[in-house]
N, C-alpha and C positions, 0 to 999 in steps of 0.2 A: 784718451786718457785711461788709466789703469786704477782701479779704487779696488781697497782693501777693505773689506766688512771683520772688526774685530767681535766679537760676541763673547758674553762673559753668562755662563751659563750656570743657572740653577734648578735647583728642584719646583718649585712652581714658575717661573719666569725666566727671561732671556732675554738682557738688553745689547743690544748690537750698536755699532758704531763706524758711521763710513766715512774714510779718510780715502785721499788720491794721492799721490807720487808726492807729490808736493808736501805732504801730512797736515794740509786743511782740513778741518773737518766739513763734510756735508750733508749728512743729516745721521738722525740717530731714534734709533726705536725700543722699546720695552713692551715683549708679547708676552703674554702667559703661558704656560707649558702644558698646552691642548694639542688633540688634536689636528688640529687648524693650527698649530704654530707651523709651522714650514711654508705654507699657502702664504700664508700674514709673511711673513719674511721676505718669498720670492716675490709677492706684489710691491711690497712698498720696496725694493733694489731693482724692479723693474727697468729704472730709467738708465742704470748702471752696466749698459752693454759689456763691459770687457772688467769681470769682478773677479776677488779670489774671497772665499769666506774664511776669518782664521777663527778657531774659537781655541778658548782655555781649557785644555785635560778634556781632549776630545776621545781618551779614553776613559773618561769617569762620568762624569756627571753631564760632557757634554756628549757623550758615547749615541746618544739615539739622535739628537738632533744632525747630527753630522752625518752617520747614515744615511739619515731621512735628506741632507742636501745630497751628499755623490749619488744616491740613487737618483735622483732629477737630475743629473747629469753637471751637477756643480763642481767646481775647483774647491777644493777644502785642505787648509792648512792646521796644523796641530801646535798648539803653542804650550808651551811647559809653563805653569802658573811661577815659578820659582825666575825665571826668564821678564815675566810679563811683568812681575812686582817691582822687578829691578827697574823696568824702563819707568813703571810709574812712579816708585818714588827717587831716583837720578835721574831722569832724563825728562822732566816736563816738571812746572811750576804745580800741576792738578798732582799733586803727591795725596789727598785726603784718599783712606776706602770708602770709595762709591761703586754704583752700579756703573754708570757713564764713564766715571775713571780708570775703571778697572778696562771696560769694553774697549776704550781708545788704548790703554796701553798693548793691550793686546795688536789691536790692528797697528800702533807704531812696533812693535816686534816683528810682524811680520813682513814692515815693511823693510826694517833694517836687517833683516835675517833670512836671506835668499836657500839656505839650506833645513829649513824645517821640513820637517817630517810633513809629506803628502799622503791626506787619507784616503783607505781605499776600500772597496766593500769588503765586508767579510767575507773568509771562508770557512776552507775546513779547521781553519784550528784556531779559530774560535768556539767552535763545536769542542775542538782539546780543551782549554781552558776553561771552557765551563763546567766542563765531566771533571777536570783534575781537582777544579777548584770544588764542586762538589762534594767530591773524595774526600779532601784533604777537611775539607768541615765535620766531615762525617769521624775523621779519623781524629779528629780534635777532641771534639763531644767525648767516644768512646775513651779517650787517654782521661779525660776529666771524670769521668763515671768511673771507670778505674781507680784512681787514686782517691776515690769516698771508699769507693769497697775495701782498699785494703787499710783502710783508717778506721771503719767498721767493725771487720773481723779482727784487729789486733784490740779490737775492745769486750770482743766478744769473748777471743781465748791467747793465750797465752802465743805469742810471735806471728797470728795470722796466719795468712802464705807469702811463705816467703820468695816463691818465685811468680814467674810473670803470672797472671789473672787467665784464665779464659773459665767460659763458661762452666762447664763439666765438672773443674775441681772447685769451686763455689758453689757449685750443689750439692758433691759429697760433702766437701768442709761442711756447710750449713747440715746437711742430714746428721752430723754427732754432735750437733751441739740439743742443748735442753735448756733453754730459759727459762729462770724462776722469775726474777724479779722483776715488774714493771717497766724498768727501764731496760733489762737486758730485751725483755719482750719487744720494746719498741727496736730496739736495734736489730733484732732478727727480721722482725717484720719490713727495713729501710732498704738492711741489705736483701731481702727477698725482693724488692722491688727493685732495687739496680739491678741485681742480676737479670730483670725482666729486660732493664734497659742495655743492657748489655748482651742480649741477646737479638734485641732489637736491630741494635747496630751492628753487629755482624753479620747479619744477614742485610742489609742495607748494604754494607760494604761488600760482602760476596756480589751484589745484583750491578755495584758500582765498579768494579772490576772488570764484570764480563761486559759490561756495555763499552768501556774503556777498549777493552782488548777488541771489540766490534768495531772503534770507530779506529782505532790506529791502525788496523788491520785494513779499513778501507782509504786511509791514507796512502797507504805504498809505501810507508817513510825507512828509508833504510838505517834508521838510528837504532834500533836494535840490532843489527849485526855488530853492533861495539860488545864487548863486554861489558858488564854490567846495568845496562840498559835494557831494561823490560818494559812491555806498554803502561804500565803505569808514570815512570823516569821522560822515558817516550813523550807523553802524551803533557806533561810539564813541562816539556823542551820545548815541542813544539810550539803549545799553549801561548806558551810566557814571553817565548821571544817575539812569533807575528811573522811579519814581512821579515827576514832574514837578510831580504837587498837594502835594507837601511842600515845594516851595518857595512861600513867599506871594508874591513878585513879583522881578521880573526882578534887583533888587539882591542879595536872599538867591542867586540862581542865579549871581551875578557871584562872589559872596564865597564859594559853594562851586567851582566852578571856578579859580579864582585867578586871575580879570582884573579885583576889583575893587581898583584901590590902596588899599594901609595906610598909615594916618595916624601919625604920630610929630610929636611935640610935645617940645620941651624949651627950658627958659627962655622963652617967649616963643616959640620959632620954630617952623615947623610947615612939616611935607614930607609929601609922599606917597611912598611908594616903591611898587617892585614887591613884590607878596605872595608867597609863598612858600607858603604853605600855599594846600587846596583841590587838588582828586583830578585830580592830575598827568596823568592817562590824557586827561583832559575837557579839561583846558589845552593838550595835546597837538594834540590834534584842531583846537581851535579855531586853535592857531599853524597850523598845517598850511594850514587853510583862508585864513587872514588872508595866507599867503607867498604861494598860488595866486590869490588876488586882488591881492595887489602886482605879481606879475610880470607883469599882462596890463595894457597899456598904456592901452588903453580902457575900462576897469572901473571902476563906481563907488569901487570898495577904493583903486585905483591914484590915482584922484582926491581921495579921501578924505587917503592920503598925502601925498598933492606939497601938498594945503592946511595941513596940517598943520606939515609942514616949512617950507613960506614963513610960517607963524607964528611964527616960531623954536623951534620942538622937532627933538629929533635923529633920526635915520633909526628906531632905539630905539623911541622916546618914541612918537612913530607908530604902529609898528606894533601897539603894548602899545594903544592908544588906537582899533583898528581891532580886535582882538582883544575888544576889551570890545563893538563894536555889532556884531560876528558873532554875541557872546553874547545879546546883547540880540536879536535878531532870529533865534536859535534858540532863545529862551526860548518868545518869541512863535508859530511853529510849534510846537513839543511841546505847548505849553497847547492849543491849534487842532486837533492829533490828539487829545488827549487827552478832548477834547471833543467831537470827533466819533464815538469809538468808545464814550466811555460814550452815545450816539443808538442 
């Protein structure tokens, strides 16, 4: 008898629901999220010799538990939350959103879908994802501080700093000011504090880039051989792609990263629009690579953009098409890298 154990994970607790291959309930258990969570679940599941664990959001709240189970030699599959919710609402009379009902729907979804992604032990791609995410967070924080700085400087002197802000320019700008009124003095002090924040974030970005370059070098990836893809973009592509083997072909990969257009049809009229679905971090990385290629006057990417525009495409449409070409190239290199690492 094959048993599927669905788990609805939460920050403080996890609910497990076991069903057999006839979708009959066998047992259920709720455990607190503690250091002993895996041992308790394994002890409870011991009577089920042939078992598969189905975890909702194995890359989210269920990440740690799924990795602990995999490390213990268990088979674990990842169940998308939207798919489990569909099963709960449409596939049974237990449509109320409770932990037992959610866990049961996760188990039933795994029984009915044999193509769910199997969770594997994390590798170097997870290292790159964490470093890329940290780099993005630092960059976002710096952008926020810079916007606040622009607003303050405009209130201190007409025009402020028109170009992109860096620490040395702000330092020189503030040196020319002599605040008089209490309001001006406070604005000046706040600008000095923000300048310190910018300098600190610049140092953090420098350290982050250094770590990413080293990590990408260790990965041995061939992605950096593609024009427009440096260590930062390569880290984003590898980290947020994960196991490239879970994509059947380059079209599936393009759908995942949002570079595949979505078809809309009504009344016999069919159009293709920009996809807002997919992994936005991957889409952003591909967009940055496309912009880098487009800005180089003699690159293949620039020539591709010019051909598309000459064919009647808008510049925005041409960039979207170039992103798809870069996605295909990245998929090819990731497959090559995976094959080399498996031998």
